[in-house]
Chimera marker file (.cmm) of the C-alpha trace (Angstrom):
<marker_set name="trace">
<marker id="1" x="57.781" y="-10.497" z="31.162" r="1" g="1" b="0" radius="0.5"/>
<marker id="2" x="55.158" y="-8.355" z="29.448" r="1" g="1" b="0" radius="0.5"/>
<marker id="3" x="53.955" y="-7.020" z="32.812" r="1" g="1" b="0" radius="0.5"/>
<marker id="4" x="57.532" y="-6.281" z="33.913" r="1" g="1" b="0" radius="0.5"/>
<marker id="5" x="58.262" y="-4.531" z="30.612" r="1" g="1" b="0" radius="0.5"/>
<marker id="6" x="55.139" y="-2.366" z="30.981" r="1" g="1" b="0" radius="0.5"/>
<marker id="7" x="56.014" y="-1.597" z="34.599" r="1" g="1" b="0" radius="0.5"/>
<marker id="8" x="59.558" y="-0.545" z="33.669" r="1" g="1" b="0" radius="0.5"/>
<marker id="9" x="58.257" y="1.630" z="30.835" r="1" g="1" b="0" radius="0.5"/>
<marker id="10" x="55.841" y="3.346" z="33.226" r="1" g="1" b="0" radius="0.5"/>
<marker id="11" x="58.576" y="3.923" z="35.806" r="1" g="1" b="0" radius="0.5"/>
<marker id="12" x="60.921" y="5.314" z="33.151" r="1" g="1" b="0" radius="0.5"/>
<marker id="13" x="58.167" y="7.695" z="32.080" r="1" g="1" b="0" radius="0.5"/>
<marker id="14" x="57.459" y="8.716" z="35.685" r="1" g="1" b="0" radius="0.5"/>
<marker id="15" x="61.146" y="9.498" z="36.191" r="1" g="1" b="0" radius="0.5"/>
<marker id="16" x="61.792" y="11.128" z="32.814" r="1" g="1" b="0" radius="0.5"/>
<marker id="17" x="59.344" y="14.026" z="33.308" r="1" g="1" b="0" radius="0.5"/>
<marker id="18" x="60.890" y="15.412" z="36.512" r="1" g="1" b="0" radius="0.5"/>
<marker id="19" x="64.421" y="14.786" z="35.200" r="1" g="1" b="0" radius="0.5"/>
<marker id="20" x="63.694" y="16.760" z="32.035" r="1" g="1" b="0" radius="0.5"/>
<marker id="21" x="62.209" y="19.536" z="34.172" r="1" g="1" b="0" radius="0.5"/>
<marker id="22" x="65.306" y="19.645" z="36.375" r="1" g="1" b="0" radius="0.5"/>
<marker id="23" x="67.645" y="19.773" z="33.373" r="1" g="1" b="0" radius="0.5"/>
<marker id="24" x="65.602" y="22.522" z="31.725" r="1" g="1" b="0" radius="0.5"/>
<marker id="25" x="65.442" y="24.591" z="34.913" r="1" g="1" b="0" radius="0.5"/>
<marker id="26" x="69.163" y="24.286" z="35.615" r="1" g="1" b="0" radius="0.5"/>
<marker id="27" x="69.979" y="25.175" z="32.019" r="1" g="1" b="0" radius="0.5"/>
<marker id="28" x="67.715" y="28.216" z="32.294" r="1" g="1" b="0" radius="0.5"/>
<marker id="29" x="69.648" y="29.716" z="35.215" r="1" g="1" b="0" radius="0.5"/>
<marker id="30" x="73.132" y="28.737" z="34.032" r="1" g="1" b="0" radius="0.5"/>
<marker id="31" x="72.884" y="29.827" z="30.383" r="1" g="1" b="0" radius="0.5"/>
<marker id="32" x="72.341" y="33.487" z="31.137" r="1" g="1" b="0" radius="0.5"/>
<marker id="33" x="72.569" y="36.079" z="33.849" r="1" g="1" b="0" radius="0.5"/>
<marker id="34" x="69.524" y="35.501" z="35.914" r="1" g="1" b="0" radius="0.5"/>
<marker id="35" x="67.937" y="37.852" z="38.469" r="1" g="1" b="0" radius="0.5"/>
<marker id="36" x="67.863" y="36.552" z="42.045" r="1" g="1" b="0" radius="0.5"/>
<marker id="37" x="64.060" y="36.202" z="42.130" r="1" g="1" b="0" radius="0.5"/>
<marker id="38" x="64.147" y="34.143" z="38.917" r="1" g="1" b="0" radius="0.5"/>
<marker id="39" x="66.892" y="31.927" z="40.362" r="1" g="1" b="0" radius="0.5"/>
<marker id="40" x="64.816" y="31.408" z="43.530" r="1" g="1" b="0" radius="0.5"/>
<marker id="41" x="61.733" y="30.495" z="41.474" r="1" g="1" b="0" radius="0.5"/>
<marker id="42" x="63.731" y="28.009" z="39.395" r="1" g="1" b="0" radius="0.5"/>
<marker id="43" x="65.293" y="26.429" z="42.482" r="1" g="1" b="0" radius="0.5"/>
<marker id="44" x="61.806" y="25.913" z="43.930" r="1" g="1" b="0" radius="0.5"/>
<marker id="45" x="60.769" y="24.180" z="40.697" r="1" g="1" b="0" radius="0.5"/>
<marker id="46" x="63.869" y="21.981" z="40.819" r="1" g="1" b="0" radius="0.5"/>
<marker id="47" x="63.071" y="21.093" z="44.430" r="1" g="1" b="0" radius="0.5"/>
<marker id="48" x="59.513" y="20.111" z="43.424" r="1" g="1" b="0" radius="0.5"/>
<marker id="49" x="60.876" y="17.896" z="40.647" r="1" g="1" b="0" radius="0.5"/>
<marker id="50" x="63.385" y="16.279" z="43.012" r="1" g="1" b="0" radius="0.5"/>
<marker id="51" x="60.569" y="15.583" z="45.472" r="1" g="1" b="0" radius="0.5"/>
<marker id="52" x="58.604" y="13.945" z="42.659" r="1" g="1" b="0" radius="0.5"/>
<marker id="53" x="61.609" y="11.772" z="41.766" r="1" g="1" b="0" radius="0.5"/>
<marker id="54" x="62.038" y="10.875" z="45.423" r="1" g="1" b="0" radius="0.5"/>
<marker id="55" x="58.375" y="9.850" z="45.547" r="1" g="1" b="0" radius="0.5"/>
<marker id="56" x="58.863" y="7.574" z="42.524" r="1" g="1" b="0" radius="0.5"/>
<marker id="57" x="61.961" y="6.066" z="44.159" r="1" g="1" b="0" radius="0.5"/>
<marker id="58" x="60.024" y="5.501" z="47.397" r="1" g="1" b="0" radius="0.5"/>
<marker id="59" x="57.277" y="3.688" z="45.487" r="1" g="1" b="0" radius="0.5"/>
<marker id="60" x="59.840" y="1.513" z="43.718" r="1" g="1" b="0" radius="0.5"/>
<marker id="61" x="61.476" y="0.655" z="47.043" r="1" g="1" b="0" radius="0.5"/>
<marker id="62" x="58.110" y="-0.265" z="48.577" r="1" g="1" b="0" radius="0.5"/>
<marker id="63" x="57.321" y="-2.563" z="45.672" r="1" g="1" b="0" radius="0.5"/>
<marker id="64" x="60.818" y="-4.085" z="45.699" r="1" g="1" b="0" radius="0.5"/>
<marker id="65" x="60.661" y="-4.658" z="49.466" r="1" g="1" b="0" radius="0.5"/>
<marker id="66" x="57.215" y="-6.197" z="49.160" r="1" g="1" b="0" radius="0.5"/>
<marker id="67" x="58.473" y="-8.514" z="46.421" r="1" g="1" b="0" radius="0.5"/>
<marker id="68" x="61.696" y="-9.511" z="48.188" r="1" g="1" b="0" radius="0.5"/>
<marker id="69" x="60.229" y="-10.055" z="51.644" r="1" g="1" b="0" radius="0.5"/>
<marker id="70" x="57.630" y="-12.532" z="50.573" r="1" g="1" b="0" radius="0.5"/>
<marker id="71" x="56.052" y="-14.103" z="47.565" r="1" g="1" b="0" radius="0.5"/>
<marker id="72" x="52.652" y="-13.924" z="49.244" r="1" g="1" b="0" radius="0.5"/>
<marker id="73" x="51.106" y="-10.571" z="50.079" r="1" g="1" b="0" radius="0.5"/>
<marker id="74" x="50.198" y="-10.538" z="53.759" r="1" g="1" b="0" radius="0.5"/>
<marker id="75" x="46.887" y="-9.106" z="54.884" r="1" g="1" b="0" radius="0.5"/>
<marker id="76" x="46.372" y="-7.454" z="58.250" r="1" g="1" b="0" radius="0.5"/>
<marker id="77" x="43.366" y="-5.662" z="59.771" r="1" g="1" b="0" radius="0.5"/>
<marker id="78" x="43.409" y="-1.835" z="59.681" r="1" g="1" b="0" radius="0.5"/>
<marker id="79" x="40.901" y="1.012" z="59.741" r="1" g="1" b="0" radius="0.5"/>
<marker id="80" x="40.141" y="2.161" z="56.218" r="1" g="1" b="0" radius="0.5"/>
<marker id="81" x="39.166" y="5.700" z="57.262" r="1" g="1" b="0" radius="0.5"/>
<marker id="82" x="42.483" y="6.180" z="59.101" r="1" g="1" b="0" radius="0.5"/>
<marker id="83" x="44.428" y="4.876" z="56.112" r="1" g="1" b="0" radius="0.5"/>
<marker id="84" x="42.714" y="7.367" z="53.777" r="1" g="1" b="0" radius="0.5"/>
<marker id="85" x="43.351" y="10.197" z="56.238" r="1" g="1" b="0" radius="0.5"/>
<marker id="86" x="47.040" y="9.206" z="56.566" r="1" g="1" b="0" radius="0.5"/>
<marker id="87" x="47.442" y="9.038" z="52.777" r="1" g="1" b="0" radius="0.5"/>
<marker id="88" x="45.801" y="12.461" z="52.467" r="1" g="1" b="0" radius="0.5"/>
<marker id="89" x="48.117" y="13.917" z="55.120" r="1" g="1" b="0" radius="0.5"/>
<marker id="90" x="51.214" y="12.470" z="53.405" r="1" g="1" b="0" radius="0.5"/>
<marker id="91" x="50.225" y="13.850" z="50.011" r="1" g="1" b="0" radius="0.5"/>
<marker id="92" x="49.420" y="17.353" z="51.259" r="1" g="1" b="0" radius="0.5"/>
<marker id="93" x="52.601" y="17.460" z="53.331" r="1" g="1" b="0" radius="0.5"/>
<marker id="94" x="54.697" y="16.626" z="50.255" r="1" g="1" b="0" radius="0.5"/>
<marker id="95" x="52.643" y="18.939" z="47.990" r="1" g="1" b="0" radius="0.5"/>
<marker id="96" x="51.259" y="21.879" z="50.004" r="1" g="1" b="0" radius="0.5"/>
<marker id="97" x="49.461" y="23.306" z="46.950" r="1" g="1" b="0" radius="0.5"/>
<marker id="98" x="47.352" y="20.120" z="46.595" r="1" g="1" b="0" radius="0.5"/>
<marker id="99" x="43.924" y="19.904" z="48.197" r="1" g="1" b="0" radius="0.5"/>
<marker id="100" x="42.352" y="16.599" z="49.204" r="1" g="1" b="0" radius="0.5"/>
<marker id="101" x="38.788" y="16.778" z="50.449" r="1" g="1" b="0" radius="0.5"/>
<marker id="102" x="37.798" y="13.703" z="52.459" r="1" g="1" b="0" radius="0.5"/>
<marker id="103" x="34.186" y="12.851" z="53.134" r="1" g="1" b="0" radius="0.5"/>
<marker id="104" x="32.517" y="9.837" z="54.694" r="1" g="1" b="0" radius="0.5"/>
<marker id="105" x="29.260" y="9.546" z="52.756" r="1" g="1" b="0" radius="0.5"/>
<marker id="106" x="27.724" y="6.682" z="54.740" r="1" g="1" b="0" radius="0.5"/>
<marker id="107" x="28.636" y="4.953" z="57.959" r="1" g="1" b="0" radius="0.5"/>
<marker id="108" x="28.636" y="1.196" z="58.506" r="1" g="1" b="0" radius="0.5"/>
<marker id="109" x="26.280" y="-0.437" z="60.981" r="1" g="1" b="0" radius="0.5"/>
<marker id="110" x="29.086" y="-0.743" z="63.522" r="1" g="1" b="0" radius="0.5"/>
<marker id="111" x="32.490" y="0.861" z="64.019" r="1" g="1" b="0" radius="0.5"/>
<marker id="112" x="34.169" y="-2.560" z="63.671" r="1" g="1" b="0" radius="0.5"/>
<marker id="113" x="33.143" y="-2.556" z="60.000" r="1" g="1" b="0" radius="0.5"/>
<marker id="114" x="35.643" y="0.302" z="59.455" r="1" g="1" b="0" radius="0.5"/>
<marker id="115" x="38.314" y="-2.367" z="59.967" r="1" g="1" b="0" radius="0.5"/>
<marker id="116" x="39.248" y="-4.120" z="56.727" r="1" g="1" b="0" radius="0.5"/>
<marker id="117" x="41.614" y="-6.964" z="55.977" r="1" g="1" b="0" radius="0.5"/>
<marker id="118" x="44.273" y="-6.114" z="53.405" r="1" g="1" b="0" radius="0.5"/>
<marker id="119" x="47.827" y="-5.021" z="52.772" r="1" g="1" b="0" radius="0.5"/>
<marker id="120" x="47.840" y="-1.535" z="54.256" r="1" g="1" b="0" radius="0.5"/>
<marker id="121" x="51.079" y="-0.459" z="52.572" r="1" g="1" b="0" radius="0.5"/>
<marker id="122" x="49.973" y="-1.449" z="49.066" r="1" g="1" b="0" radius="0.5"/>
<marker id="123" x="46.520" y="0.081" z="49.473" r="1" g="1" b="0" radius="0.5"/>
<marker id="124" x="48.032" y="3.321" z="50.780" r="1" g="1" b="0" radius="0.5"/>
<marker id="125" x="50.418" y="3.378" z="47.803" r="1" g="1" b="0" radius="0.5"/>
<marker id="126" x="47.498" y="2.930" z="45.396" r="1" g="1" b="0" radius="0.5"/>
<marker id="127" x="45.462" y="5.669" z="47.113" r="1" g="1" b="0" radius="0.5"/>
<marker id="128" x="48.437" y="8.062" z="47.107" r="1" g="1" b="0" radius="0.5"/>
<marker id="129" x="49.000" y="7.417" z="43.411" r="1" g="1" b="0" radius="0.5"/>
<marker id="130" x="45.348" y="8.069" z="42.521" r="1" g="1" b="0" radius="0.5"/>
<marker id="131" x="45.117" y="11.207" z="44.682" r="1" g="1" b="0" radius="0.5"/>
<marker id="132" x="48.476" y="12.514" z="43.430" r="1" g="1" b="0" radius="0.5"/>
<marker id="133" x="47.540" y="12.043" z="39.767" r="1" g="1" b="0" radius="0.5"/>
<marker id="134" x="44.123" y="13.591" z="40.354" r="1" g="1" b="0" radius="0.5"/>
<marker id="135" x="45.665" y="16.681" z="41.952" r="1" g="1" b="0" radius="0.5"/>
<marker id="136" x="48.431" y="16.950" z="39.336" r="1" g="1" b="0" radius="0.5"/>
<marker id="137" x="46.072" y="16.923" z="36.376" r="1" g="1" b="0" radius="0.5"/>
<marker id="138" x="43.200" y="18.968" z="37.832" r="1" g="1" b="0" radius="0.5"/>
<marker id="139" x="43.288" y="22.695" z="37.122" r="1" g="1" b="0" radius="0.5"/>
<marker id="140" x="42.481" y="23.395" z="40.787" r="1" g="1" b="0" radius="0.5"/>
<marker id="141" x="44.958" y="20.737" z="42.085" r="1" g="1" b="0" radius="0.5"/>
<marker id="142" x="42.140" y="19.191" z="44.091" r="1" g="1" b="0" radius="0.5"/>
<marker id="143" x="40.592" y="15.747" z="44.521" r="1" g="1" b="0" radius="0.5"/>
<marker id="144" x="37.637" y="14.567" z="46.507" r="1" g="1" b="0" radius="0.5"/>
<marker id="145" x="37.839" y="11.233" z="48.306" r="1" g="1" b="0" radius="0.5"/>
<marker id="146" x="34.558" y="9.701" z="49.437" r="1" g="1" b="0" radius="0.5"/>
<marker id="147" x="34.341" y="6.677" z="51.710" r="1" g="1" b="0" radius="0.5"/>
<marker id="148" x="31.017" y="4.925" z="51.879" r="1" g="1" b="0" radius="0.5"/>
<marker id="149" x="29.714" y="1.502" z="52.766" r="1" g="1" b="0" radius="0.5"/>
<marker id="150" x="27.626" y="-0.707" z="50.511" r="1" g="1" b="0" radius="0.5"/>
<marker id="151" x="24.503" y="-2.454" z="51.852" r="1" g="1" b="0" radius="0.5"/>
<marker id="152" x="26.551" y="-5.611" z="52.479" r="1" g="1" b="0" radius="0.5"/>
<marker id="153" x="28.980" y="-3.587" z="54.648" r="1" g="1" b="0" radius="0.5"/>
<marker id="154" x="31.864" y="-3.521" z="52.159" r="1" g="1" b="0" radius="0.5"/>
<marker id="155" x="33.722" y="-0.210" z="51.969" r="1" g="1" b="0" radius="0.5"/>
<marker id="156" x="33.670" y="1.778" z="48.737" r="1" g="1" b="0" radius="0.5"/>
<marker id="157" x="36.211" y="4.497" z="47.986" r="1" g="1" b="0" radius="0.5"/>
<marker id="158" x="35.538" y="7.025" z="45.226" r="1" g="1" b="0" radius="0.5"/>
<marker id="159" x="38.193" y="9.487" z="44.097" r="1" g="1" b="0" radius="0.5"/>
<marker id="160" x="37.113" y="12.272" z="41.778" r="1" g="1" b="0" radius="0.5"/>
<marker id="161" x="38.869" y="15.259" z="40.220" r="1" g="1" b="0" radius="0.5"/>
<marker id="162" x="38.337" y="17.883" z="37.538" r="1" g="1" b="0" radius="0.5"/>
<marker id="163" x="41.159" y="16.683" z="35.275" r="1" g="1" b="0" radius="0.5"/>
<marker id="164" x="40.826" y="15.736" z="31.604" r="1" g="1" b="0" radius="0.5"/>
<marker id="165" x="40.642" y="12.029" z="32.408" r="1" g="1" b="0" radius="0.5"/>
<marker id="166" x="42.413" y="9.162" z="30.701" r="1" g="1" b="0" radius="0.5"/>
<marker id="167" x="41.725" y="8.489" z="27.042" r="1" g="1" b="0" radius="0.5"/>
<marker id="168" x="39.773" y="5.276" z="26.571" r="1" g="1" b="0" radius="0.5"/>
<marker id="169" x="42.317" y="4.039" z="24.031" r="1" g="1" b="0" radius="0.5"/>
<link id1="1" id2="2" r="1" g="1" b="0" radius="0.2"/>
<link id1="2" id2="3" r="1" g="1" b="0" radius="0.2"/>
<link id1="3" id2="4" r="1" g="1" b="0" radius="0.2"/>
<link id1="4" id2="5" r="1" g="1" b="0" radius="0.2"/>
<link id1="5" id2="6" r="1" g="1" b="0" radius="0.2"/>
<link id1="6" id2="7" r="1" g="1" b="0" radius="0.2"/>
<link id1="7" id2="8" r="1" g="1" b="0" radius="0.2"/>
<link id1="8" id2="9" r="1" g="1" b="0" radius="0.2"/>
<link id1="9" id2="10" r="1" g="1" b="0" radius="0.2"/>
<link id1="10" id2="11" r="1" g="1" b="0" radius="0.2"/>
<link id1="11" id2="12" r="1" g="1" b="0" radius="0.2"/>
<link id1="12" id2="13" r="1" g="1" b="0" radius="0.2"/>
<link id1="13" id2="14" r="1" g="1" b="0" radius="0.2"/>
<link id1="14" id2="15" r="1" g="1" b="0" radius="0.2"/>
<link id1="15" id2="16" r="1" g="1" b="0" radius="0.2"/>
<link id1="16" id2="17" r="1" g="1" b="0" radius="0.2"/>
<link id1="17" id2="18" r="1" g="1" b="0" radius="0.2"/>
<link id1="18" id2="19" r="1" g="1" b="0" radius="0.2"/>
<link id1="19" id2="20" r="1" g="1" b="0" radius="0.2"/>
<link id1="20" id2="21" r="1" g="1" b="0" radius="0.2"/>
<link id1="21" id2="22" r="1" g="1" b="0" radius="0.2"/>
<link id1="22" id2="23" r="1" g="1" b="0" radius="0.2"/>
<link id1="23" id2="24" r="1" g="1" b="0" radius="0.2"/>
<link id1="24" id2="25" r="1" g="1" b="0" radius="0.2"/>
<link id1="25" id2="26" r="1" g="1" b="0" radius="0.2"/>
<link id1="26" id2="27" r="1" g="1" b="0" radius="0.2"/>
<link id1="27" id2="28" r="1" g="1" b="0" radius="0.2"/>
<link id1="28" id2="29" r="1" g="1" b="0" radius="0.2"/>
<link id1="29" id2="30" r="1" g="1" b="0" radius="0.2"/>
<link id1="30" id2="31" r="1" g="1" b="0" radius="0.2"/>
<link id1="31" id2="32" r="1" g="1" b="0" radius="0.2"/>
<link id1="32" id2="33" r="1" g="1" b="0" radius="0.2"/>
<link id1="33" id2="34" r="1" g="1" b="0" radius="0.2"/>
<link id1="34" id2="35" r="1" g="1" b="0" radius="0.2"/>
<link id1="35" id2="36" r="1" g="1" b="0" radius="0.2"/>
<link id1="36" id2="37" r="1" g="1" b="0" radius="0.2"/>
<link id1="37" id2="38" r="1" g="1" b="0" radius="0.2"/>
<link id1="38" id2="39" r="1" g="1" b="0" radius="0.2"/>
<link id1="39" id2="40" r="1" g="1" b="0" radius="0.2"/>
<link id1="40" id2="41" r="1" g="1" b="0" radius="0.2"/>
<link id1="41" id2="42" r="1" g="1" b="0" radius="0.2"/>
<link id1="42" id2="43" r="1" g="1" b="0" radius="0.2"/>
<link id1="43" id2="44" r="1" g="1" b="0" radius="0.2"/>
<link id1="44" id2="45" r="1" g="1" b="0" radius="0.2"/>
<link id1="45" id2="46" r="1" g="1" b="0" radius="0.2"/>
<link id1="46" id2="47" r="1" g="1" b="0" radius="0.2"/>
<link id1="47" id2="48" r="1" g="1" b="0" radius="0.2"/>
<link id1="48" id2="49" r="1" g="1" b="0" radius="0.2"/>
<link id1="49" id2="50" r="1" g="1" b="0" radius="0.2"/>
<link id1="50" id2="51" r="1" g="1" b="0" radius="0.2"/>
<link id1="51" id2="52" r="1" g="1" b="0" radius="0.2"/>
<link id1="52" id2="53" r="1" g="1" b="0" radius="0.2"/>
<link id1="53" id2="54" r="1" g="1" b="0" radius="0.2"/>
<link id1="54" id2="55" r="1" g="1" b="0" radius="0.2"/>
<link id1="55" id2="56" r="1" g="1" b="0" radius="0.2"/>
<link id1="56" id2="57" r="1" g="1" b="0" radius="0.2"/>
<link id1="57" id2="58" r="1" g="1" b="0" radius="0.2"/>
<link id1="58" id2="59" r="1" g="1" b="0" radius="0.2"/>
<link id1="59" id2="60" r="1" g="1" b="0" radius="0.2"/>
<link id1="60" id2="61" r="1" g="1" b="0" radius="0.2"/>
<link id1="61" id2="62" r="1" g="1" b="0" radius="0.2"/>
<link id1="62" id2="63" r="1" g="1" b="0" radius="0.2"/>
<link id1="63" id2="64" r="1" g="1" b="0" radius="0.2"/>
<link id1="64" id2="65" r="1" g="1" b="0" radius="0.2"/>
<link id1="65" id2="66" r="1" g="1" b="0" radius="0.2"/>
<link id1="66" id2="67" r="1" g="1" b="0" radius="0.2"/>
<link id1="67" id2="68" r="1" g="1" b="0" radius="0.2"/>
<link id1="68" id2="69" r="1" g="1" b="0" radius="0.2"/>
<link id1="69" id2="70" r="1" g="1" b="0" radius="0.2"/>
<link id1="70" id2="71" r="1" g="1" b="0" radius="0.2"/>
<link id1="71" id2="72" r="1" g="1" b="0" radius="0.2"/>
<link id1="72" id2="73" r="1" g="1" b="0" radius="0.2"/>
<link id1="73" id2="74" r="1" g="1" b="0" radius="0.2"/>
<link id1="74" id2="75" r="1" g="1" b="0" radius="0.2"/>
<link id1="75" id2="76" r="1" g="1" b="0" radius="0.2"/>
<link id1="76" id2="77" r="1" g="1" b="0" radius="0.2"/>
<link id1="77" id2="78" r="1" g="1" b="0" radius="0.2"/>
<link id1="78" id2="79" r="1" g="1" b="0" radius="0.2"/>
<link id1="79" id2="80" r="1" g="1" b="0" radius="0.2"/>
<link id1="80" id2="81" r="1" g="1" b="0" radius="0.2"/>
<link id1="81" id2="82" r="1" g="1" b="0" radius="0.2"/>
<link id1="82" id2="83" r="1" g="1" b="0" radius="0.2"/>
<link id1="83" id2="84" r="1" g="1" b="0" radius="0.2"/>
<link id1="84" id2="85" r="1" g="1" b="0" radius="0.2"/>
<link id1="85" id2="86" r="1" g="1" b="0" radius="0.2"/>
<link id1="86" id2="87" r="1" g="1" b="0" radius="0.2"/>
<link id1="87" id2="88" r="1" g="1" b="0" radius="0.2"/>
<link id1="88" id2="89" r="1" g="1" b="0" radius="0.2"/>
<link id1="89" id2="90" r="1" g="1" b="0" radius="0.2"/>
<link id1="90" id2="91" r="1" g="1" b="0" radius="0.2"/>
<link id1="91" id2="92" r="1" g="1" b="0" radius="0.2"/>
<link id1="92" id2="93" r="1" g="1" b="0" radius="0.2"/>
<link id1="93" id2="94" r="1" g="1" b="0" radius="0.2"/>
<link id1="94" id2="95" r="1" g="1" b="0" radius="0.2"/>
<link id1="95" id2="96" r="1" g="1" b="0" radius="0.2"/>
<link id1="96" id2="97" r="1" g="1" b="0" radius="0.2"/>
<link id1="97" id2="98" r="1" g="1" b="0" radius="0.2"/>
<link id1="98" id2="99" r="1" g="1" b="0" radius="0.2"/>
<link id1="99" id2="100" r="1" g="1" b="0" radius="0.2"/>
<link id1="100" id2="101" r="1" g="1" b="0" radius="0.2"/>
<link id1="101" id2="102" r="1" g="1" b="0" radius="0.2"/>
<link id1="102" id2="103" r="1" g="1" b="0" radius="0.2"/>
<link id1="103" id2="104" r="1" g="1" b="0" radius="0.2"/>
<link id1="104" id2="105" r="1" g="1" b="0" radius="0.2"/>
<link id1="105" id2="106" r="1" g="1" b="0" radius="0.2"/>
<link id1="106" id2="107" r="1" g="1" b="0" radius="0.2"/>
<link id1="107" id2="108" r="1" g="1" b="0" radius="0.2"/>
<link id1="108" id2="109" r="1" g="1" b="0" radius="0.2"/>
<link id1="109" id2="110" r="1" g="1" b="0" radius="0.2"/>
<link id1="110" id2="111" r="1" g="1" b="0" radius="0.2"/>
<link id1="111" id2="112" r="1" g="1" b="0" radius="0.2"/>
<link id1="112" id2="113" r="1" g="1" b="0" radius="0.2"/>
<link id1="113" id2="114" r="1" g="1" b="0" radius="0.2"/>
<link id1="114" id2="115" r="1" g="1" b="0" radius="0.2"/>
<link id1="115" id2="116" r="1" g="1" b="0" radius="0.2"/>
<link id1="116" id2="117" r="1" g="1" b="0" radius="0.2"/>
<link id1="117" id2="118" r="1" g="1" b="0" radius="0.2"/>
<link id1="118" id2="119" r="1" g="1" b="0" radius="0.2"/>
<link id1="119" id2="120" r="1" g="1" b="0" radius="0.2"/>
<link id1="120" id2="121" r="1" g="1" b="0" radius="0.2"/>
<link id1="121" id2="122" r="1" g="1" b="0" radius="0.2"/>
<link id1="122" id2="123" r="1" g="1" b="0" radius="0.2"/>
<link id1="123" id2="124" r="1" g="1" b="0" radius="0.2"/>
<link id1="124" id2="125" r="1" g="1" b="0" radius="0.2"/>
<link id1="125" id2="126" r="1" g="1" b="0" radius="0.2"/>
<link id1="126" id2="127" r="1" g="1" b="0" radius="0.2"/>
<link id1="127" id2="128" r="1" g="1" b="0" radius="0.2"/>
<link id1="128" id2="129" r="1" g="1" b="0" radius="0.2"/>
<link id1="129" id2="130" r="1" g="1" b="0" radius="0.2"/>
<link id1="130" id2="131" r="1" g="1" b="0" radius="0.2"/>
<link id1="131" id2="132" r="1" g="1" b="0" radius="0.2"/>
<link id1="132" id2="133" r="1" g="1" b="0" radius="0.2"/>
<link id1="133" id2="134" r="1" g="1" b="0" radius="0.2"/>
<link id1="134" id2="135" r="1" g="1" b="0" radius="0.2"/>
<link id1="135" id2="136" r="1" g="1" b="0" radius="0.2"/>
<link id1="136" id2="137" r="1" g="1" b="0" radius="0.2"/>
<link id1="137" id2="138" r="1" g="1" b="0" radius="0.2"/>
<link id1="138" id2="139" r="1" g="1" b="0" radius="0.2"/>
<link id1="139" id2="140" r="1" g="1" b="0" radius="0.2"/>
<link id1="140" id2="141" r="1" g="1" b="0" radius="0.2"/>
<link id1="141" id2="142" r="1" g="1" b="0" radius="0.2"/>
<link id1="142" id2="143" r="1" g="1" b="0" radius="0.2"/>
<link id1="143" id2="144" r="1" g="1" b="0" radius="0.2"/>
<link id1="144" id2="145" r="1" g="1" b="0" radius="0.2"/>
<link id1="145" id2="146" r="1" g="1" b="0" radius="0.2"/>
<link id1="146" id2="147" r="1" g="1" b="0" radius="0.2"/>
<link id1="147" id2="148" r="1" g="1" b="0" radius="0.2"/>
<link id1="148" id2="149" r="1" g="1" b="0" radius="0.2"/>
<link id1="149" id2="150" r="1" g="1" b="0" radius="0.2"/>
<link id1="150" id2="151" r="1" g="1" b="0" radius="0.2"/>
<link id1="151" id2="152" r="1" g="1" b="0" radius="0.2"/>
<link id1="152" id2="153" r="1" g="1" b="0" radius="0.2"/>
<link id1="153" id2="154" r="1" g="1" b="0" radius="0.2"/>
<link id1="154" id2="155" r="1" g="1" b="0" radius="0.2"/>
<link id1="155" id2="156" r="1" g="1" b="0" radius="0.2"/>
<link id1="156" id2="157" r="1" g="1" b="0" radius="0.2"/>
<link id1="157" id2="158" r="1" g="1" b="0" radius="0.2"/>
<link id1="158" id2="159" r="1" g="1" b="0" radius="0.2"/>
<link id1="159" id2="160" r="1" g="1" b="0" radius="0.2"/>
<link id1="160" id2="161" r="1" g="1" b="0" radius="0.2"/>
<link id1="161" id2="162" r="1" g="1" b="0" radius="0.2"/>
<link id1="162" id2="163" r="1" g="1" b="0" radius="0.2"/>
<link id1="163" id2="164" r="1" g="1" b="0" radius="0.2"/>
<link id1="164" id2="165" r="1" g="1" b="0" radius="0.2"/>
<link id1="165" id2="166" r="1" g="1" b="0" radius="0.2"/>
<link id1="166" id2="167" r="1" g="1" b="0" radius="0.2"/>
<link id1="167" id2="168" r="1" g="1" b="0" radius="0.2"/>
<link id1="168" id2="169" r="1" g="1" b="0" radius="0.2"/>
</marker_set>
């Protein structure tokens, strides 16, 4: 119950920010006579907030579907480099002002080691969330994603940004 309560609080927070932005923007253009260029700017901001809300809703649906379809998370083989590239493409498509630099810092001994066993959908969701937050809170709206392989062949993904970070508390 504690985990569910924390999850719901986080989702409410994720949804509240864009909703408050939408309300503020709409109020701004309806409370006074507004020049056309200002109205266009505000509508673009509203659209960005709606996209953010849609993204939150998509994540909720993915988690709900995952939970309802099975009580056990199924693992399947997939290429980790392709998953990172697909997540990057999705994020930049939804947020054209974001930049995601992707670098492979070390290659495995064989190409087959690029294939990992996991739940592709959940890992992609986690990567998208980390990259999205990194871009949102970095002054340059940029993250760097590095894929490398440890000596034992296990993949290692590092995501870095120039944001303020998360307070330790």
